[in-house]
GUDOMI-731014 format. One record per residue (C-alpha): x, y, z; residue in three letters. Coordinates in steps of 0.05 Angstrom, whole numbers, plus 5000, padded with zeros to 4 digits. Each point is the difference from the previous one (the first is absolute). Layout:
SITE, X, Y, Z, Ala
...
***
This chain:
SITE, 5000, 5000, 5000, Unk
SITE, 5020, 5073, 4999, Unk
SITE, 5004, 5002, 5076, Unk
SITE, 5067, 5034, 5011, Unk
SITE, 5007, 4989, 5075, Unk
SITE, 5063, 4957, 4990, Unk
SITE, 5036, 5064, 4978, Unk
SITE, 4984, 5034, 5066, Unk
SITE, 5019, 4936, 5038, Unk
SITE, 5068, 4993, 4968, Unk
SITE, 5018, 5072, 5016, Unk
SITE, 4972, 4996, 5070, Unk
SITE, 5041, 4938, 5015, Unk
SITE, 5062, 5028, 4967, Unk
SITE, 5005, 4935, 4960, Unk
SITE, 5056, 4998, 4949, Unk
SITE, 4958, 4976, 4941, Unk
SITE, 4929, 4995, 4974, Unk
SITE, 4977, 4946, 4953, Unk
SITE, 4938, 5018, 4960, Unk
SITE, 5018, 4978, 4929, Unk
SITE, 5019, 5041, 4940, Unk
SITE, 4960, 5066, 4994, Unk
SITE, 4966, 4979, 4935, Unk
SITE, 4928, 4991, 5027, Unk
SITE, 4957, 5047, 5039, Unk
SITE, 4997, 4960, 5065, Unk
SITE, 5076, 4999, 5002, Unk
SITE, 5010, 5072, 4977, Unk
SITE, 4955, 5022, 5057, Unk
SITE, 5052, 4978, 5050, Unk
SITE, 5056, 5038, 4966, Unk
SITE, 4957, 5062, 4994, Unk
SITE, 4988, 4997, 5075, Unk
SITE, 5075, 4994, 5013, Unk
SITE, 5010, 5063, 4958, Unk
SITE, 4946, 5037, 5040, Unk
SITE, 5033, 4978, 5066, Unk
SITE, 5068, 5024, 4976, Unk
SITE, 4971, 5067, 4980, Unk
SITE, 4969, 5008, 5068, Unk
SITE, 5059, 4977, 5043, Unk
SITE, 5062, 5015, 4958, Unk
SITE, 4994, 5075, 5009, Unk
SITE, 5006, 4989, 5075, Unk
SITE, 5061, 4955, 4991, Unk
SITE, 4963, 4942, 5030, Unk
SITE, 4995, 4954, 4940, Unk
SITE, 5027, 4990, 4930, Unk
SITE, 4998, 4947, 4946, Unk
SITE, 5064, 4960, 5003, Unk
SITE, 5011, 4992, 4926, Unk
SITE, 5072, 4980, 4988, Unk
SITE, 5013, 5006, 5074, Unk
SITE, 4954, 4941, 5016, Unk
SITE, 5057, 4961, 5032, Unk
SITE, 5005, 5050, 5057, Unk
SITE, 4935, 5039, 5003, Unk
SITE, 4959, 4941, 5023, Unk
SITE, 5052, 4982, 5053, Unk
SITE, 4994, 5065, 5038, Unk
SITE, 5070, 5020, 4980, Unk
SITE, 5037, 5053, 5040, Unk
SITE, 5036, 5052, 4959, Unk
SITE, 5070, 5012, 5028, Unk
SITE, 5033, 5067, 5004, Unk
SITE, 5071, 5003, 4976, Unk
SITE, 5036, 4997, 4933, Unk
SITE, 5016, 4948, 4947, Unk
SITE, 5061, 5041, 4980, Unk
SITE, 5056, 4950, 4985, Unk
SITE, 5065, 5017, 5035, Unk
SITE, 5065, 4973, 4973, Unk
SITE, 5045, 4978, 5057, Unk
SITE, 5073, 4993, 4982, Unk
SITE, 5033, 4936, 5024, Unk
SITE, 5056, 4952, 4984, Unk
SITE, 5006, 4924, 4998, Unk
SITE, 5002, 4963, 5066, Unk
SITE, 5040, 4935, 5000, Unk
SITE, 4970, 4935, 5023, Unk
SITE, 4928, 5009, 4977, Unk
SITE, 4995, 4933, 4965, Unk
SITE, 4937, 4962, 5022, Unk
SITE, 5010, 4930, 5028, Unk
SITE, 4953, 4940, 4994, Unk
SITE, 4946, 5039, 5036, Unk
SITE, 5014, 5073, 4984, Unk
SITE, 5047, 5052, 5028, Unk
SITE, 5014, 4993, 5075, Unk
SITE, 5042, 5043, 5045, Unk
SITE, 4999, 5028, 5071, Unk
SITE, 4943, 5048, 5010, Unk
SITE, 5046, 5059, 5013, Unk
SITE, 5033, 4988, 4932, Unk
SITE, 4933, 5008, 4965, Unk
SITE, 4985, 5063, 5041, Unk
SITE, 5065, 5034, 4981, Unk
SITE, 4998, 5052, 4944, Unk
SITE, 4970, 4975, 4935, Unk
SITE, 5014, 4926, 5011, Unk
SITE, 4927, 4979, 4992, Unk
SITE, 4987, 5055, 4948, Unk
SITE, 5058, 4975, 4957, Unk
SITE, 4976, 4929, 4998, Unk
SITE, 4927, 5018, 4985, Unk
SITE, 5020, 5048, 4944, Unk
SITE, 5046, 4947, 4971, Unk
SITE, 4941, 4952, 4997, Unk
SITE, 4958, 5052, 4963, Unk
SITE, 5058, 5013, 4952, Unk
SITE, 5004, 4925, 4986, Unk
SITE, 4925, 4996, 4989, Unk
SITE, 5002, 5058, 4951, Unk
SITE, 5058, 4966, 4963, Unk
SITE, 4956, 4938, 4993, Unk
SITE, 4940, 5041, 4976, Unk
SITE, 4957, 4982, 5060, Unk
SITE, 4938, 5046, 5000, Unk
SITE, 5019, 5041, 5061, Unk
SITE, 4972, 5066, 4976, Unk
SITE, 4927, 5003, 5021, Unk
SITE, 5004, 4929, 5027, Unk
SITE, 4982, 4970, 5068, Unk
SITE, 5052, 4981, 5052, Unk
SITE, 4993, 4961, 5066, Unk
SITE, 5042, 5023, 5059, Unk
SITE, 4997, 4969, 5070, Unk
SITE, 5041, 4957, 5048, Unk
SITE, 5003, 4955, 5060, Unk
SITE, 4993, 5054, 5052, Unk
SITE, 5072, 5001, 5024, Unk
SITE, 5033, 5063, 5028, Unk
SITE, 5004, 5057, 4949, Unk
SITE, 4949, 4967, 4953, Unk
SITE, 4951, 5059, 5003, Unk
SITE, 5054, 5051, 4984, Unk
SITE, 5028, 4957, 4943, Unk
SITE, 4931, 4992, 4970, Unk
SITE, 4990, 5076, 4998, Unk
SITE, 5068, 5009, 4965, Unk
SITE, 4985, 4946, 4949, Unk
SITE, 4931, 5029, 4986, Unk
SITE, 5030, 5069, 4986, Unk
SITE, 5054, 4972, 4955, Unk
SITE, 4947, 4959, 4963, Unk
SITE, 4959, 5063, 4987, Unk
SITE, 5063, 5035, 4978, Unk
SITE, 5010, 4946, 4948, Unk
SITE, 4930, 5008, 4973, Unk
SITE, 4962, 4944, 5036, Unk
SITE, 4926, 5016, 4994, Unk
SITE, 4973, 4960, 5059, Unk
SITE, 5032, 4972, 5063, Unk
SITE, 4968, 4945, 5042, Unk
SITE, 5019, 4996, 5073, Unk
SITE, 4979, 4949, 5052, Unk
SITE, 4967, 5027, 5063, Unk
SITE, 5053, 5018, 5052, Unk
SITE, 5051, 4988, 4945, Unk
SITE, 4990, 4925, 5010, Unk
SITE, 4998, 4946, 4947, Unk
SITE, 5029, 4932, 5008, Unk
SITE, 5046, 4978, 4944, Unk
SITE, 4950, 4950, 4972, Unk
SITE, 4945, 5052, 5007, Unk
SITE, 5039, 5049, 4956, Unk
SITE, 5002, 4946, 4947, Unk
SITE, 4925, 4988, 5008, Unk
SITE, 4985, 5075, 4995, Unk
SITE, 5040, 5006, 4936, Unk
SITE, 4965, 4940, 4969, Unk
SITE, 4929, 5007, 5026, Unk
SITE, 4982, 5068, 5028, Unk
SITE, 4952, 5041, 4957, Unk
SITE, 4996, 4970, 4931, Unk
SITE, 5062, 4959, 5013, Unk
SITE, 5071, 5013, 4975, Unk
SITE, 4989, 5075, 5002, Unk
SITE, 5067, 5019, 5033, Unk
SITE, 5064, 4997, 4960, Unk
SITE, 5035, 4977, 5064, Unk
SITE, 5012, 5014, 5073, Unk
SITE, 5052, 5016, 5053, Unk
SITE, 5002, 4958, 5064, Unk
SITE, 5036, 5029, 5060, Unk
SITE, 5023, 4938, 5036, Unk
SITE, 5060, 4962, 5025, Unk
SITE, 4957, 4938, 5010, Unk
SITE, 5017, 4964, 5065, Unk
SITE, 5059, 5045, 5018, Unk
SITE, 4989, 5042, 5064, Unk
SITE, 4971, 5070, 4993, Unk
SITE, 5021, 5063, 5036, Unk
SITE, 5045, 5060, 4993, Unk
SITE, 5061, 4958, 5016, Unk
SITE, 4974, 4939, 4961, Unk
SITE, 4983, 4985, 4928, Unk
SITE, 4961, 5032, 4943, Unk
SITE, 4987, 4977, 4929, Unk
SITE, 4965, 5014, 4935, Unk
SITE, 4984, 4961, 4937, Unk
SITE, 4962, 5011, 4936, Unk
SITE, 4946, 4953, 4974, Unk
SITE, 4980, 5001, 4927, Unk
SITE, 4932, 5003, 4966, Unk
SITE, 4989, 4925, 5009, Unk
SITE, 5004, 5010, 5076, Unk
SITE, 5067, 4964, 5006, Unk
SITE, 5070, 5023, 5019, Unk
SITE, 5040, 5033, 4945, Unk
SITE, 5039, 4946, 4962, Unk
SITE, 5076, 5000, 4996, Unk
SITE, 5001, 5035, 4933, Unk
SITE, 4959, 5057, 5030, Unk
SITE, 5040, 5006, 5065, Unk
SITE, 5064, 5001, 4958, Unk
SITE, 4973, 5061, 4963, Unk
SITE, 4983, 5033, 5067, Unk
SITE, 5072, 4990, 5022, Unk
SITE, 5025, 5031, 4936, Unk
SITE, 4957, 5061, 5013, Unk
SITE, 5025, 5007, 5072, Unk
SITE, 5071, 5007, 4972, Unk
SITE, 4984, 5059, 4955, Unk
SITE, 4946, 5037, 5038, Unk
SITE, 5006, 5076, 5003, Unk
SITE, 4929, 5026, 5010, Unk
SITE, 4939, 4982, 5043, Unk
SITE, 4932, 5026, 4979, Unk
SITE, 4953, 5013, 5058, Unk
SITE, 4937, 5039, 5016, Unk
SITE, 5022, 5028, 5066, Unk
SITE, 4940, 5046, 5003, Unk
SITE, 4951, 4942, 5008, Unk
SITE, 4978, 4995, 5073, Unk
SITE, 5008, 4935, 5038, Unk
SITE, 4941, 4953, 4991, Unk
SITE, 4958, 4979, 5060, Unk
SITE, 5011, 4925, 5003, Unk
SITE, 4957, 4989, 5062, Unk
SITE, 4934, 4988, 4964, Unk
SITE, 4975, 4982, 4930, Unk
SITE, 4990, 5060, 4956, Unk
SITE, 5012, 5031, 4932, Unk
SITE, 5042, 5062, 4989, Unk
SITE, 5009, 5041, 4937, Unk
SITE, 5052, 5052, 4982, Unk
SITE, 4994, 5028, 4930, Unk
SITE, 4987, 4941, 4954, Unk
SITE, 5032, 4949, 5047, Unk
SITE, 4966, 4952, 5048, Unk
SITE, 5025, 4968, 5065, Unk
SITE, 4955, 4946, 5029, Unk
SITE, 5007, 4970, 5070, Unk
SITE, 4962, 4934, 5004, Unk
SITE, 4985, 4943, 5047, Unk
SITE, 5063, 4956, 5004, Unk
SITE, 4965, 4933, 5008, Unk
SITE, 4940, 4996, 4953, Unk
SITE, 5034, 4989, 4933, Unk
SITE, 5045, 4945, 5025, Unk
SITE, 4943, 4966, 5037, Unk
SITE, 4956, 5001, 4938, Unk
SITE, 5055, 4965, 4960, Unk
SITE, 5007, 4947, 5055, Unk
SITE, 4925, 4989, 5001, Unk
SITE, 5006, 4980, 4926, Unk
SITE, 5052, 4948, 5020, Unk
SITE, 4967, 4966, 5060, Unk
SITE, 4934, 4974, 5025, Unk
SITE, 4991, 5048, 5058, Unk
SITE, 4937, 4964, 5023, Unk
SITE, 5036, 4934, 5009, Unk
SITE, 5057, 5034, 5037, Unk
SITE, 4950, 5037, 5044, Unk
SITE, 4968, 4934, 5018, Unk
SITE, 5069, 4974, 5021, Unk
SITE, 5013, 5060, 5044, Unk
SITE, 4931, 4991, 5032, Unk
SITE, 5017, 4929, 5024, Unk
SITE, 5008, 4997, 5075, Unk
SITE, 5060, 4953, 4992, Unk
SITE, 5037, 5047, 4953, Unk
SITE, 5039, 5059, 5027, Unk
SITE, 5054, 5042, 4968, Unk
SITE, 5050, 5056, 5014, Unk
SITE, 5029, 5046, 4947, Unk
SITE, 5061, 5041, 5021, Unk
SITE, 5006, 5064, 4959, Unk
SITE, 5064, 5020, 5037, Unk
SITE, 4978, 5074, 5001, Unk
SITE, 5010, 5004, 4925, Unk
SITE, 4952, 5021, 4945, Unk
SITE, 4959, 4936, 5002, Unk
SITE, 4959, 5020, 5061, Unk
SITE, 4943, 5037, 4963, Unk
SITE, 4995, 4944, 4949, Unk
SITE, 5000, 4944, 5052, Unk
SITE, 4947, 5032, 5044, Unk
SITE, 4954, 5017, 4941, Unk
SITE, 5006, 4933, 4963, Unk
SITE, 5010, 4948, 5055, Unk
SITE, 4961, 5030, 5057, Unk
SITE, 4947, 5046, 4969, Unk
SITE, 4983, 4966, 4934, Unk
SITE, 5016, 4927, 5016, Unk
SITE, 4975, 5005, 5071, Unk
SITE, 5063, 4980, 5037, Unk
SITE, 5001, 5011, 5075, Unk
SITE, 5018, 5073, 5016, Unk
SITE, 5071, 5003, 5025, Unk
SITE, 5023, 4941, 4958, Unk
SITE, 5043, 5048, 4961, Unk
SITE, 5055, 5022, 5047, Unk
SITE, 5050, 5057, 4996, Unk
SITE, 4952, 5028, 4948, Unk
SITE, 5012, 5074, 5012, Unk
SITE, 5048, 5024, 4946, Unk
SITE, 5059, 5037, 5030, Unk
SITE, 5057, 5039, 4967, Unk
SITE, 5052, 4960, 5038, Unk
SITE, 4963, 4933, 4993, Unk
SITE, 4998, 4997, 5076, Unk
SITE, 5071, 5023, 5010, Unk
SITE, 5054, 4974, 5048, Unk
SITE, 4950, 4989, 5056, Unk
SITE, 4958, 4950, 4961, Unk
SITE, 5013, 4925, 5006, Unk
SITE, 5027, 5000, 4928, Unk
SITE, 5041, 5065, 5011, Unk
SITE, 4965, 5034, 4941, Unk
SITE, 5026, 4947, 4951, Unk
SITE, 4933, 4983, 4968, Unk
SITE, 5023, 4936, 4967, Unk
SITE, 4953, 4939, 5008, Unk
SITE, 5048, 4944, 5017, Unk
SITE, 5015, 4957, 5061, Unk
SITE, 5054, 5049, 5024, Unk
SITE, 4963, 5066, 4997, Unk
SITE, 4926, 4983, 5005, Unk
SITE, 5010, 4986, 5074, Unk
SITE, 4929, 5016, 5022, Unk
SITE, 4967, 4957, 4946, Unk
SITE, 5047, 4941, 5008, Unk
SITE, 4990, 4998, 5075, Unk
SITE, 4924, 5004, 4993, Unk
SITE, 5003, 4941, 4951, Unk
SITE, 5037, 4958, 5053, Unk
SITE, 5069, 5000, 4968, Unk
SITE, 5070, 5026, 5013, Unk
SITE, 5049, 5034, 4952, Unk
SITE, 5021, 4932, 4973, Unk
SITE, 4929, 4981, 4982, Unk
SITE, 4998, 4950, 5058, Unk
SITE, 4939, 4988, 5043, Unk
SITE, 5001, 5033, 5068, Unk
SITE, 4958, 4987, 5062, Unk
SITE, 4946, 5052, 5007, Unk
SITE, 4939, 5010, 5044, Unk
SITE, 4967, 5045, 4948, Unk
SITE, 4950, 4976, 4949, Unk
SITE, 5040, 4994, 4934, Unk
SITE, 4961, 5024, 4939, Unk
SITE, 4985, 4953, 4942, Unk
SITE, 5033, 5046, 4950, Unk
SITE, 5052, 5055, 5002, Unk
SITE, 5029, 5047, 4949, Unk
SITE, 5046, 5060, 4998, Unk
SITE, 5013, 5059, 4954, Unk
SITE, 5061, 5043, 4988, Unk
SITE, 5005, 5076, 4997, Unk
SITE, 4971, 5009, 4930, Unk
SITE, 4955, 4938, 5004, Unk
SITE, 5026, 4962, 4941, Unk
SITE, 5031, 4944, 5042, Unk
SITE, 4965, 4947, 5042, Unk
SITE, 5015, 4947, 5051, Unk
SITE, 4952, 4942, 5010, Unk
SITE, 4995, 4961, 5065, Unk
SITE, 4955, 4946, 5027, Unk
SITE, 4988, 4983, 5072, Unk
SITE, 5071, 4987, 5025, Unk
SITE, 5021, 4989, 4928, Unk
SITE, 5046, 5042, 4954, Unk
SITE, 4987, 4998, 4926, Unk
SITE, 5062, 5016, 4959, Unk
SITE, 4988, 5050, 4943, Unk
SITE, 5026, 4950, 4949, Unk
SITE, 4951, 4947, 5024, Unk
SITE, 4944, 5052, 5004, Unk
SITE, 5010, 5017, 4926, Unk
SITE, 5000, 4927, 4979, Unk
SITE, 4938, 4984, 5041, Unk
SITE, 4961, 5058, 4972, Unk
SITE, 5016, 4977, 4929, Unk
SITE, 4983, 4928, 5017, Unk
SITE, 4932, 5022, 5026, Unk
SITE, 4986, 5056, 4951, Unk
SITE, 4934, 4968, 4979, Unk
SITE, 4973, 5020, 5069, Unk
SITE, 5009, 5073, 4980, Unk
SITE, 4944, 5029, 4956, Unk
SITE, 5050, 5046, 4965, Unk
SITE, 5029, 4939, 4966, Unk
SITE, 4943, 4949, 5003, Unk
SITE, 4952, 5044, 4960, Unk
SITE, 5048, 5006, 4941, Unk
SITE, 5021, 4928, 4996, Unk
SITE, 5059, 5000, 5048, Unk
SITE, 5072, 5024, 5001, Unk
SITE, 5044, 5001, 4938, Unk
SITE, 5066, 5021, 5030, Unk
SITE, 5040, 5012, 5063, Unk
SITE, 5069, 5025, 5019, Unk
SITE, 5048, 5007, 5058, Unk
SITE, 5062, 5040, 5013, Unk
SITE, 5064, 4960, 4992, Unk
SITE, 5016, 4995, 5075, Unk
SITE, 4930, 4976, 5016, Unk
SITE, 4996, 4924, 5011, Unk
SITE, 4982, 4952, 4945, Unk
SITE, 4934, 4980, 5034, Unk
SITE, 4962, 5039, 4947, Unk
SITE, 5035, 4963, 4943, Unk
SITE, 4974, 4933, 5026, Unk
SITE, 4928, 5026, 5000, Unk
SITE, 5007, 5031, 4931, Unk
SITE, 5028, 4937, 4970, Unk
SITE, 4943, 4956, 5027, Unk
SITE, 4947, 5050, 4978, Unk
SITE, 5031, 5015, 4933, Unk
SITE, 5009, 5074, 5013, Unk
SITE, 5052, 5045, 4967, Unk
SITE, 5050, 5015, 5056, Unk
SITE, 5056, 5052, 5000, Unk
SITE, 5061, 5014, 5043, Unk
SITE, 5015, 5075, 5000, Unk
SITE, 5048, 5047, 5035, Unk
SITE, 4981, 5031, 5067, Unk
SITE, 4957, 5062, 4990, Unk
SITE, 4926, 5003, 4985, Unk
SITE, 5012, 5038, 4935, Unk
SITE, 5025, 4935, 4969, Unk
SITE, 4930, 4969, 5007, Unk
SITE, 4969, 5059, 4963, Unk
SITE, 5012, 4977, 4928, Unk
SITE, 4973, 4931, 5015, Unk
SITE, 4936, 5030, 5029, Unk
SITE, 4994, 5046, 4939, Unk
SITE, 5009, 4944, 4950, Unk
SITE, 4943, 4997, 4950, Unk
SITE, 4979, 5072, 5015, Unk
SITE, 5009, 5059, 4952, Unk
SITE, 5070, 5008, 5027, Unk
SITE, 5021, 4931, 4974, Unk
SITE, 4943, 4976, 4954, Unk
SITE, 5040, 4952, 4957, Unk
SITE, 5030, 4951, 5049, Unk
SITE, 4972, 4948, 5048, Unk
SITE, 4951, 5018, 5055, Unk
SITE, 5019, 4977, 5070, Unk
SITE, 4941, 5030, 5038, Unk
SITE, 4963, 4987, 5045, Unk
SITE, 5064, 5001, 5040, Unk
SITE, 5027, 4993, 5071, Unk
SITE, 5070, 5018, 5022, Unk
SITE, 5041, 5010, 5063, Unk
SITE, 5066, 5009, 5036, Unk
SITE, 5031, 4968, 5061, Unk
SITE, 5003, 5069, 5030, Unk
SITE, 4926, 4995, 5020, Unk
SITE, 4973, 5028, 4935, Unk
SITE, 4941, 4967, 4964, Unk
SITE, 4953, 5025, 4946, Unk
SITE, 4962, 4989, 4936, Unk
SITE, 4984, 5037, 4936, Unk
SITE, 4942, 5039, 5031, Unk
SITE, 5051, 5055, 5012, Unk
SITE, 5074, 5008, 4982, Unk
SITE, 5028, 5000, 5071, Unk
SITE, 5005, 4947, 5053, Unk
SITE, 4939, 5006, 5043, Unk
SITE, 4999, 4982, 5074, Unk
SITE, 4925, 5005, 5007, Unk
SITE, 4989, 4957, 4938, Unk
SITE, 5044, 4945, 5030, Unk
SITE, 4962, 5002, 5066, Unk
SITE, 4932, 4997, 4965, Unk
SITE, 5026, 4944, 4955, Unk
SITE, 5017, 4959, 5062, Unk
SITE, 4934, 5015, 5033, Unk
SITE, 4964, 4980, 4936, Unk
SITE, 5037, 4934, 4997, Unk
SITE, 4986, 4986, 5073, Unk
SITE, 4927, 5018, 4990, Unk
SITE, 4992, 4956, 4939, Unk
SITE, 5034, 4940, 5033, Unk
SITE, 4962, 5010, 5064, Unk
SITE, 4934, 5001, 4962, Unk
SITE, 5019, 4937, 4963, Unk
SITE, 5023, 4963, 5063, Unk
SITE, 4943, 5022, 5044, Unk
SITE, 5050, 5020, 5054, Unk
SITE, 5052, 5053, 5009, Unk
SITE, 5063, 4985, 4960, Unk
SITE, 5063, 5033, 5027, Unk
SITE, 5061, 5031, 4966, Unk
SITE, 5041, 4941, 5027, Unk
SITE, 4950, 4950, 4972, Unk
SITE, 5007, 5031, 4931, Unk
SITE, 5076, 5002, 5003, Unk
SITE, 5006, 4927, 5023, Unk
SITE, 4954, 4977, 4944, Unk
SITE, 5041, 5039, 4950, Unk
SITE, 5066, 4970, 5023, Unk
SITE, 4972, 4930, 4997, Unk
SITE, 4983, 5011, 4927, Unk
SITE, 5060, 5041, 4976, Unk
SITE, 5055, 4989, 5052, Unk
SITE, 5031, 5056, 5041, Unk
SITE, 5053, 5051, 4982, Unk
SITE, 5034, 5015, 5067, Unk
SITE, 5023, 5072, 4995, Unk
SITE, 5031, 5058, 5038, Unk
SITE, 5029, 5069, 4985, Unk
SITE, 5058, 5030, 5039, Unk
SITE, 5006, 5076, 4997, Unk
SITE, 5065, 5034, 5018, Unk
SITE, 4979, 5073, 5005, Unk
SITE, 5043, 5063, 5001, Unk
SITE, 5065, 4966, 4980, Unk
SITE, 5058, 5035, 4966, Unk
SITE, 4979, 5011, 4927, Unk
SITE, 5070, 4997, 4966, Unk
SITE, 5018, 4937, 5039, Unk
SITE, 4933, 4967, 4982, Unk
SITE, 5009, 5019, 4927, Unk
SITE, 5069, 4969, 5000, Unk
SITE, 4972, 4936, 5030, Unk
SITE, 4947, 4996, 4946, Unk
SITE, 5051, 5015, 4945, Unk
SITE, 5046, 4943, 5022, Unk
SITE, 4942, 4951, 4998, Unk
SITE, 4976, 5028, 4934, Unk
SITE, 5070, 4993, 4969, Unk
SITE, 4998, 4927, 5020, Unk
SITE, 4935, 4988, 4963, Unk
SITE, 4998, 4930, 4968, Unk
SITE, 5066, 4978, 5029, Unk
SITE, 4971, 4961, 5058, Unk
SITE, 4955, 4953, 4961, Unk
SITE, 5014, 4928, 5021, Unk
SITE, 5037, 5019, 5064, Unk
SITE, 4976, 4972, 5067, Unk
SITE, 4996, 5046, 5060, Unk
SITE, 4983, 4971, 5068, Unk
SITE, 4972, 4938, 4966, Unk
SITE, 4956, 5037, 4949, Unk
SITE, 5016, 5002, 4925, Unk
SITE, 4990, 5065, 4962, Unk
SITE, 4960, 4993, 4935, Unk
SITE, 4996, 5074, 4982, Unk
SITE, 5036, 5062, 5024, Unk
SITE, 4984, 5062, 4959, Unk
SITE, 4979, 5073, 4998, Unk
SITE, 4925, 5002, 4987, Unk
SITE, 4976, 5039, 4939, Unk
SITE, 4929, 5005, 4974, Unk
SITE, 4975, 5002, 4929, Unk
SITE, 4930, 5031, 5000, Unk
SITE, 4955, 4957, 4956, Unk
SITE, 4954, 5058, 4986, Unk
SITE, 5044, 5059, 4980, Unk
SITE, 5063, 4958, 4989, Unk
SITE, 5042, 5045, 5046, Unk
SITE, 5057, 4970, 5039, Unk
SITE, 5016, 5016, 5074, Unk
SITE, 5069, 4978, 5022, Unk
SITE, 5036, 4993, 5067, Unk
SITE, 4937, 4983, 5039, Unk
SITE, 5031, 4957, 5055, Unk
SITE, 5047, 4941, 5011, Unk
SITE, 4974, 4929, 4998, Unk
SITE, 5029, 4936, 5028, Unk
SITE, 4955, 4942, 4982, Unk
SITE, 5018, 4929, 5023, Unk
SITE, 4986, 4933, 4969, Unk
SITE, 4945, 4984, 5050, Unk
SITE, 4963, 5066, 4981, Unk
SITE, 5022, 5039, 5061, Unk
SITE, 5016, 5073, 4987, Unk
SITE, 5044, 5055, 5030, Unk
SITE, 4987, 5070, 4974, Unk
SITE, 5038, 5065, 5014, Unk
SITE, 4974, 5070, 4985, Unk
SITE, 5017, 5072, 5018, Unk
SITE, 4935, 5034, 5017, Unk
SITE, 4979, 5065, 4967, Unk
SITE, 4949, 5021, 5052, Unk
SITE, 5044, 5026, 5055, Unk
SITE, 5026, 5071, 5009, Unk
SITE, 5060, 4990, 5046, Unk
SITE, 5057, 4953, 4984, Unk
SITE, 4981, 4936, 4965, Unk
SITE, 4956, 4940, 5015, Unk
SITE, 5025, 4931, 4980, Unk
SITE, 4944, 4951, 4991, Unk
SITE, 5014, 4926, 5004, Unk
SITE, 4946, 4951, 4979, Unk
SITE, 5001, 4926, 5019, Unk
SITE, 4954, 4946, 4972, Unk
SITE, 4996, 4924, 5007, Unk
SITE, 4944, 4958, 4969, Unk
SITE, 4968, 4939, 5033, Unk
SITE, 4952, 4957, 4958, Unk
SITE, 4930, 4980, 5024, Unk
SITE, 5027, 4935, 5029, Unk
SITE, 5051, 5035, 5044, Unk
SITE, 4996, 5034, 5068, Unk
SITE, 4956, 5060, 4987, Unk
SITE, 4993, 5024, 5072, Unk
SITE, 5071, 5023, 5017, Unk
SITE, 5022, 5070, 5020, Unk
SITE, 5018, 5037, 4937, Unk
SITE, 5056, 5040, 5031, Unk
SITE, 5033, 4937, 5027, Unk
SITE, 4995, 4964, 4933, Unk
SITE, 5038, 5054, 4962, Unk
SITE, 5055, 5011, 5051, Unk
SITE, 5049, 4954, 4964, Unk
SITE, 4990, 5042, 4938, Unk
SITE, 5017, 5063, 5040, Unk
SITE, 5066, 4968, 5019, Unk
SITE, 5015, 4986, 4926, Unk
SITE, 4981, 5072, 4983, Unk
SITE, 5051, 5027, 5049, Unk
SITE, 5054, 4957, 4968, Unk
SITE, 4981, 5022, 4930, Unk
SITE, 4997, 5074, 5016, Unk
SITE, 5046, 5014, 5059, Unk
SITE, 4943, 5044, 5022, Unk
SITE, 5023, 5004, 5072, Unk
SITE, 5068, 5028, 4977, Unk
SITE, 4970, 5051, 4953, Unk
SITE, 4943, 5025, 5044, Unk
SITE, 5027, 4988, 5070, Unk
SITE, 4934, 4966, 5017, Unk
SITE, 4993, 4932, 5033, Unk
SITE, 4924, 5000, 5001, Unk
SITE, 4947, 5031, 4955, Unk
SITE, 4960, 5061, 5022, Unk
SITE, 4934, 4968, 4980, Unk
SITE, 4980, 4928, 4984, Unk
SITE, 4934, 4989, 4964, Unk
***
């Protein structure tokens, strides 16, 4: 009919859009005529106007900012040492705060993007972080440099918070999907936060994943020749404390809810109703330790509010700039492992070696932990530690329990980092899945997850896809980052499905034991030697590298070496080659010793030693993993002379 009340309603509610059909018939035209009359009446008073081309902001009650978009050119000079590692650029916080250190890196990224014809001008950029000290200030600086380089719209998480997987989800799914050309993540992952601690930044591309090596190499080239920074210093700081939309000139800055986009992506992956039924069981309890990192808002919203978990099940869920600091049980080191996740491990009835302890407290059925930026996870059962390598293999083995995979015919591919145990390989072989061994660093999974898309349309397709690392990282192709919440929900989904099928609660330990009886067990441990002398460590690695291939056939402490080499990876998707990715000693019985220098620390160096011994299904599957691999540790000391080069008799952390 020609009743035009909907026009009054849409203005009265300040709705962003009206849908009445094309104005080609009288009953439709009547609505538009009423809108014109309303505008004539109210526009003169400055109370209302038709949005027109400004529809993106007018309907969102945008606040016009005072200030200026004048682009200032700040003179600078190259700063040495701005090469990103496996997880971005990490230094001490005070280093980032000095002069133009942050500015230089951000401008170098923009210069690299321009050189690659990325549509920066007028485009959309995501900027947020894990909430560590100096995050809010860094976000303001990055926003002003972005505007100075012509970015049209900046998306910021509320309070400056976005977990690393959430940034990927926002890039891929917010709005119409794939609207941003990329995003900056202010995070140093699990490293402690604070003015005397660590800070970091990395850039993710338009697919939501970390910049690949070829892109980070171009960024490094730009850092070496940088002379100018372009920045809109006249733009006022953005209020990050609440969602809102701000305009200045033709630019838009939007602050949005940090949780919703990531949660909506996860709801597409899992059967929330089935998981909710599990959490409602009186015999199922859980604890999720957020370690005062960015995961708190996500955990409370998803696990307690939406899935109905008991309030308080998510502990240490208030995000803090120092991740709890020196006074916390984990001393601000938000790293979910047996050494640092002290509160969680104790509540789950274990000690730092993963051994059962006597406790008078009721031990929850399920436990999990998150790191500072929420991309890592640790899975625990009642008085039972699940190693990350086994966790990955078990998720892949039970992928049909997860709707994300079941509804599209199951998995096609999987991958692990080279140091991760071979447990995944055994599952992939039995299930006929494509399986890949890649270097450490999530960016190496990216091409495999993008296989068959418009990025690589001509080769094989390996998705749906699951991948993971021994360093407590697990994920799938729903985003392009490892995703701690995804891993936790995957385990809850598997438990829920098996519990429903069995008619009784099935535990994490039950699932692990059943898996080992079918596939055998890869006993595994990682020794970290943190903060050791970097030149000495590099010399140790060089000597072993120079000896590559020369030890084949030799027997050391009763074990014969089948392979000793320097690992390199040939990417099957883009055919790139990554060299010098760690030292491997593989024995004739399948046991492995791996050495790597970590790229995630900021002070000194971290030597990582990985030890693995396989036992088939007919062997003893219930032994203590750390005890099983001790003989391999002794061989590793002989091969490397690690104690001589590092001065360390014992590792800093064993996981």
